[in-house]
C-alpha positions as CSV (number, residue, x, y, z in Angstrom):
1,M,-2.3,34.0,-1.4
2,A,-1.7,36.0,-4.6
3,L,-1.8,39.8,-4.6
4,V,-4.2,41.4,-7.1
5,A,-1.2,43.2,-8.6
6,D,0.4,39.8,-9.5
7,L,-2.7,38.5,-11.4
8,P,-3.4,39.0,-15.1
9,L,-5.3,42.2,-15.9
10,S,-8.5,40.3,-16.9
11,V,-8.6,38.4,-13.6
12,A,-7.6,41.4,-11.5
13,G,-10.4,43.5,-13.1
14,D,-12.9,40.8,-12.1
15,Y,-11.6,40.8,-8.5
16,I,-11.9,44.6,-8.4
17,D,-15.4,44.5,-9.8
18,H,-16.4,41.9,-7.3
19,A,-14.9,44.0,-4.4
20,I,-16.8,47.1,-5.6
21,E,-20.0,45.2,-5.7
22,Q,-19.5,43.8,-2.2
23,E,-18.7,47.3,-0.9
24,R,-22.0,48.5,-2.5
25,E,-24.0,45.7,-0.9
26,E,-22.4,46.3,2.5
27,A,-23.2,50.0,2.3
28,I,-26.8,49.4,1.4
29,L,-27.2,46.9,4.3
30,E,-25.6,49.4,6.7
31,Q,-28.0,52.1,5.5
32,W,-31.0,49.8,6.0
33,K,-29.7,48.8,9.5
34,R,-29.4,52.5,10.5
35,L,-33.0,53.1,9.4
36,Y,-34.4,50.0,11.0
37,P,-34.8,51.4,14.5
38,W,-36.9,54.3,13.0
39,M,-39.0,51.8,11.1
40,A,-39.5,49.6,14.2
41,A,-40.6,52.6,16.2
42,G,-43.1,53.5,13.5
43,L,-41.5,56.8,12.7
44,L,-40.8,55.6,9.1
45,G,-42.8,53.2,7.1
46,F,-41.4,49.6,7.3
47,K,-39.7,48.4,4.2
48,P,-38.2,45.0,3.9
49,Y,-34.5,44.9,3.1
50,S,-35.1,43.3,-0.3
51,E,-37.5,46.1,-1.3
52,F,-35.1,48.8,0.1
53,R,-32.2,47.3,-1.8
54,S,-34.1,47.1,-5.1
55,E,-35.1,50.8,-4.8
56,V,-31.6,51.9,-4.1
57,L,-30.2,49.9,-7.0
58,K,-33.0,51.0,-9.4
59,P,-31.6,53.0,-12.3
60,Q,-32.0,56.8,-11.9
61,I,-34.6,58.3,-14.1
62,R,-33.3,60.7,-16.7
63,Y,-35.6,63.6,-17.1
64,S,-34.2,64.9,-20.4
65,Q,-33.1,63.3,-23.6
66,K,-30.9,66.3,-24.3
67,S,-27.1,66.0,-24.0
68,F,-25.1,68.0,-21.5
69,E,-23.9,70.3,-24.3
70,E,-27.5,71.1,-25.4
71,I,-28.6,71.9,-21.8
72,E,-25.5,74.0,-21.3
73,A,-26.2,76.0,-24.4
74,E,-29.8,76.6,-23.3
75,M,-28.7,77.8,-19.9
76,A,-26.1,80.1,-21.5
77,A,-28.9,81.6,-23.6
78,V,-31.0,82.1,-20.5
79,V,-28.1,83.8,-18.7
80,A,-27.4,86.0,-21.7
81,A,-31.1,87.0,-21.9
82,Y,-31.2,87.8,-18.2
83,E,-28.0,89.9,-18.3
84,G,-29.3,91.7,-21.4
85,R,-32.3,93.1,-19.6
């Protein structure tokens, strides 16, 4: 069996990407398994694994179209106005 370090970079990258994806899938399944007893007891609303997985993997909503620098400048102005009182 070849070590990842012995493979060409393009193939090694694919293996690493696959391993990261597998780790993510395992983590999601483990989280669902930890919540399942609570769902079975009726303390949490039941959510099938496929629905739970799709919610976890859903892209995060971005609440602003501003860049980090624009937000930082606004917050600096707020701080300056507060300190100038």
